[in-house]
N, C-alpha and C positions, 0 to 999 in steps of 0.2 A: 209611492208614486213619484215620478220625476216630472216636474213642470219646467218647461223650457221657455225662458223669457226672451231669448234672442236666437237667431239662426246659429247653428253649430258649424255649418260648412257653407261654402260659397253657393251651393245648390239648395240650402235651406234644410238639409237633412240632419238628423242626429248623428254626431260623430261616432265612428266605430269604437274609439277608445272609451267614450261615455257608455256605450252599450256594454262593453266588456266589464267596465267598472261597476255598472248597475247589476249585472249578473253575479259578480263576485260578492258584492255587498248584500244582495238578497240571499244568497246561499249562507253567508256568515250569520245573517240575522236569523235564519231558520235554525241553524245549529245552536245559536245562543238562546233561542226560545225554549229549547229543551233543558238548558242549564245556564242561567245568567252569569255564572262564575267562569264559564269557558272563555278562552281567548284564542279563537280559531284564526288560522291563516291559510292561505291558498297554497296547497301543494301543486295542483295542476288544474287548469281550466281550458276547455275547448269551446269556442264560440263559432256558430255558423250564422251567417247573415243572410236572411231569406229575402228581404226587400228593404228599400230605403225607409228610414224612420222619419216620416213626415208628420207634422202637427206640433202641438205644444204640450201634450201630456202623454206619458208612457208609464206602463205598469209592469212589474216583474212578479211572477208567481213561481215559487219554488216548492218542489216536493222532495221529501227524503227518500232516497233509494235504500240506504242501509246505514246503520251506525255500527262500527266495530272497533272496540277499545277507543283509542284516541282519534280514530278516523271517522269522517262522515262523507257520504256520497250523495250528490244532489243533482236534480234536473231543474232547469229554469226556462220559462218561456217569457219573452218580453214582447208586449203588445202595444200598438198605438191606440189612440183614443177611440178608434172605430172597433177595436177588438181584434184586428188583424195581427197575426204573429209576424214580427219583424226579425226576430233572432231567437235562437235556442242555445243553451249552454249546458255542458256537463262539468261539474266541479267536484274536486276532491279536496277536502279540508282536513286539517290536523289541529289538535289542541296541543300547543307546545311548539317551540321554535327550533330550527336547525340553521346553521350558517353555511353559506357557500364557501368554496375554497378560493384562494387567490387566483385571479385570472391574468394572463399576460397582457401587458400594455403594448399596443401596436401603434406605430406612427399614424397620424390621421391621413386619410387620402389626400392627395396633392391637388385635386381639381378645384376649380372655383365654385364655391357653394352659393354664390349670390342669387342665382335663380331659385334655388330651393329655400333659401332664407326668405325671399320675397313671398313665395307661395305659402310657406308656413305661417308667416305673420298676417297673411290675408284671410286666414281661417279664424273666425271669431272664437271658437272653442279653445284655440291654441294660444291666442294672445294673452299676455300677462302670465304665462306659465314658465317663463325663464328658459325658453328653448333657443338653442343656437346650433346651426348646422356647421360642424367643424371642418368638413371636407367631403368631397365626392370623387368617385372614379368610375370607370365602366363596371357596373355591377356591384358597387360598394358605396355606402353612405355612413357617416358618423354624426350623431346628434347628441348634444349635451342638454340635460335638464337640471336646473338649479332649484334649491329648496325654497321656492316662493311659498307664501302662506297657503295659496289655494292648492298646492301640491302635497301638503302635509296632513297627516292624521293626528289623532288626539294626543299621541305621545311625542310629537315633534319630529318624527321621521317621515319619510316619503310614504304616502298612502299607496296601497296596492293598486288602486284605480289609476293613480298617476303613472305607475310603472307600466300598467297595461296600455295606457294611452301612448306612452313613449314607444313601446313595442309596436303598436299599431301604426304610429306615425313613421317609424323607421322602416318597417316592413312594407308599408304601402308606398313609401317614397322611392325605395331602391329600384323598383322596375323602371322608373322614369329616368334613371341614370344611363340606361341603355339606349342605343339608337340603331335603326329608326324606331320610333314609338308607333304601336299599332293604331292608336287614336289619341284624341286629346281629352278623353274621359275614362274613368274607371272606378272601381270600388273594391274594398276588402270583401272576400267571400268566406274566409275562414281564418281564425286565429287560435293558436295553441300556445300556452305559456306555462312554465314552471317557475315558481318563486321560491327562493332559498332563504327563508326566514325573514325577519324584519329588515326592510331596506334601510340604508343609512340616512342620516340627516344632512349629509353633504352631497354635492353634485354627483349625478350618475350619468354614465355615457352608454348609449346604445350604438352598436355597430352592426349593420345589416349587410348581407351579401346575397345576391341572387344565386340560387343553387340549380334551378332547372326551369325551363319554360317552353311553351309551344308558341303558336302565333299570337295568342291572347292571354293565356293563363300563366302567371309567374309565381314561383315558390321561392321564398327567401328565409334564411335563418337570421335570428337576431340574438346578440349577446349583450346583456346589460351588466355593467360592473360599476363599482364605486370609483369615481375619478381619483380620489386621494388615497384610499386604502387599497384599491385594486381588487377588492373582494367580488366574486361573482354573485350578482344579485338575482338574476333571472335569465332564462333562456326562452326564446320564442320562435315560432314558425308562423309565417303569414302567407296566405294564398291570396293573390290579387288578380283581378280580371279587368282588362281593358274592354270598354264597351264596343 
């Protein structure tokens, strides 16, 4: 169970990154329950957001779809304290790590990130996570996350939940770089991510780009790489809808 002591967002809802992290953690706990010696990581996760997560207590229930050699397939429902489903996730886990290939380093977008920096720091869930908006442009945003203590797992590297939070933040922010904006409110409605082995213990950078949109629904791609080593850490796709 996740107990929330303070609002995660300016609207008081659970942050989408926290929901994705909770789904991944629940699936991994389910896989470990079958064998405590396993060290699973997330190959792929797809999250759908059914409604805003309001309240102070949330639960995740995971069922095993199939185990096949080193792989595990899981379905997770996340509910609020009334029992209403706020999100669902399909997760593929693997026991054993693989590493991503080097990713090209691109110059940061040249636009002024001040507005996005202010908005990011105004979200309680994101404060003290070492986030910095490096630059913006029409349809592009780049955000760095540093290895603050709350971002790290037990081995001192970035926790997968922190990576998913960064993907959600970048993917949900990039539609706001376009103008005109359909409205002044919106939310992530789906997130898909692939994680390539254990993330580094050094800063990571997410670069998001809008790929397609209609009048309200925007689809963006997110690439996460190690800032120093340049290794590809994760790929994401985020679907965002303006209210």
